[in-house]
C-alpha positions as CSV (number, residue, x, y, z in Angstrom):
1,X,111.5,100.7,82.7
2,X,109.4,103.5,84.2
3,X,111.8,105.8,85.8
4,X,109.0,108.6,86.2
5,X,108.8,110.2,89.6
6,X,104.7,110.1,90.5
7,X,102.5,112.3,93.3
8,X,99.3,112.1,94.7
9,X,97.7,113.5,92.0
10,X,99.0,111.0,89.7
11,X,97.5,108.7,91.3
12,X,94.1,106.4,91.6
13,X,92.4,102.8,93.5
14,X,90.2,100.7,92.2
15,X,87.6,98.0,93.5
16,X,87.4,94.9,92.0
17,X,85.7,91.9,93.1
18,X,87.2,88.3,93.2
19,X,86.4,84.3,92.5
20,X,84.3,83.1,95.4
21,X,81.7,83.2,97.5
22,X,83.9,86.6,99.6
23,X,84.1,88.0,96.1
24,X,80.2,88.4,95.7
25,X,79.9,89.8,98.9
26,X,82.5,92.4,98.3
27,X,80.2,93.2,94.8
28,X,77.4,93.1,96.0
29,X,78.9,96.0,98.2
30,X,81.1,98.2,95.2
31,X,77.4,97.9,93.1
32,X,75.5,99.5,95.7
33,X,77.8,101.8,96.5
34,X,78.6,102.7,93.5
35,X,82.4,102.0,94.6
36,X,84.5,100.5,91.5
37,X,86.5,104.0,92.2
38,X,87.8,104.3,95.7
39,X,87.0,109.0,95.6
40,X,88.6,111.9,98.4
41,X,91.6,109.1,99.8
42,X,94.2,110.7,101.1
43,X,98.0,108.8,102.8
44,X,97.4,105.5,101.1
45,X,99.8,103.4,102.1
46,X,101.3,99.2,101.2
47,X,103.2,97.6,103.4
48,X,104.3,94.0,102.3
49,X,106.8,92.6,105.4
50,X,109.0,89.7,105.0
51,X,109.8,87.6,108.5
52,X,113.2,87.1,108.3
53,X,115.4,84.3,110.6
54,X,118.9,84.7,111.6
55,X,120.5,81.4,112.9
56,X,123.4,81.9,115.3
57,X,125.5,78.9,115.8
58,X,127.6,78.4,119.0
59,X,130.2,80.7,119.6
60,X,129.7,82.6,116.1
61,X,129.0,86.6,116.5
62,X,127.6,87.1,113.2
63,X,124.5,85.2,111.7
64,X,125.4,81.7,109.8
65,X,122.5,81.8,107.4
66,X,119.1,84.3,107.0
67,X,115.8,82.6,106.4
68,X,113.3,84.2,104.5
69,X,110.2,83.2,106.9
70,X,105.9,85.0,106.3
71,X,105.3,87.4,104.0
72,X,102.8,89.9,105.5
73,X,101.0,92.4,103.1
74,X,99.5,94.7,104.7
75,X,98.0,98.8,105.1
76,X,95.6,101.7,105.6
77,X,94.4,104.3,103.6
78,X,92.0,107.5,104.5
79,X,89.2,108.5,102.8
80,X,87.2,112.1,103.2
81,X,83.6,110.8,102.3
82,X,81.7,108.2,104.3
83,X,78.5,106.8,102.8
84,X,79.0,103.2,104.6
85,X,80.5,101.9,101.5
86,X,83.9,100.6,103.4
87,X,81.9,100.0,106.5
88,X,80.0,97.4,104.4
89,X,83.3,96.0,103.1
90,X,84.6,95.0,106.7
91,X,80.6,93.9,107.7
92,X,79.6,92.6,104.6
93,X,75.4,91.3,105.4
94,X,75.9,92.4,109.8
95,X,76.9,96.3,108.7
96,X,72.6,96.4,107.6
97,X,71.8,95.2,111.0
98,X,73.1,92.1,113.0
99,X,72.5,89.1,111.3
100,X,71.1,86.1,113.2
101,X,73.9,83.3,112.4
102,X,78.0,83.7,111.2
103,X,78.4,85.3,107.7
104,X,81.2,86.2,104.7
105,X,84.3,88.6,105.1
106,X,84.4,90.2,101.7
107,X,87.1,90.1,100.2
108,X,88.0,92.2,96.8
109,X,90.8,93.1,94.9
110,X,92.4,97.0,95.2
111,X,94.4,99.0,92.1
112,X,96.2,101.2,92.5
113,X,97.3,103.1,89.7
114,X,99.5,106.1,89.4
115,X,99.7,107.9,85.3
116,X,102.4,110.1,84.7
117,X,100.2,112.0,81.6
118,X,103.1,113.8,80.0
119,X,104.9,110.6,79.4
120,X,101.9,108.2,79.1
121,X,104.1,106.3,81.7
122,X,102.1,104.0,84.7
123,X,102.5,101.6,87.1
124,X,99.5,99.1,89.0
125,X,100.1,98.1,92.5
126,X,97.0,94.9,92.8
127,X,96.3,94.1,95.8
128,X,94.7,90.3,95.8
129,X,91.7,89.4,98.3
130,X,92.1,92.3,100.3
131,X,89.6,92.1,103.7
132,X,89.2,95.7,105.9
133,X,90.8,94.7,109.6
134,X,89.7,98.2,111.2
135,X,87.7,100.9,110.2
136,X,88.6,104.3,111.6
137,X,85.8,107.6,112.2
138,X,87.3,110.6,112.7
139,X,85.3,113.8,113.1
140,X,87.1,116.3,114.1
141,X,87.3,120.3,115.1
142,X,88.6,122.0,112.9
143,X,89.8,120.0,109.7
144,X,88.0,117.0,107.4
145,X,85.9,114.4,108.3
146,X,87.9,111.2,107.9
147,X,87.2,107.7,107.4
148,X,90.2,105.4,107.3
149,X,90.6,101.8,107.3
150,X,93.6,99.4,107.6
151,X,93.4,95.9,105.4
152,X,96.2,93.0,104.9
153,X,95.8,90.7,101.2
154,X,96.2,87.7,100.6
155,X,99.2,88.8,98.2
156,X,100.2,91.9,96.2
157,X,101.6,91.9,92.2
158,X,103.5,94.9,90.0
159,X,103.5,96.0,86.8
160,X,104.0,98.9,84.6
161,X,103.1,100.0,82.1
């Protein structure tokens, strides 16, 4: 069991493409932008939400049963580097020009890895079949230029090493 604590300096974010047409579309962007390792990332956030529904009977103040519902995996991360790669992962072939018809939304895997170099322990969080929901470009007056993406994943897995 890993009991190490980590900071953002211990982390890395890696991208890969799953099988299928959406993965192929993402791999083309990853290869073109050399984006296997996502650099200059700040404030990565992953959120897993499970809808819980309470069943209340007439005449009872407390719930009789709690039922699990849908699970959503989503989050954001900011990046202090702008080269169009994240926008390409949001728009696919529509990032370069306006396509004539409907186009495929790329899907990719995101691996968030933290490792303690002193102990060799690591934790790996993998988000599978991620799709970007939004992309925001911020050019503040006296801070760093940042781009931020919101994403949603199909599911998440965690491993300790």
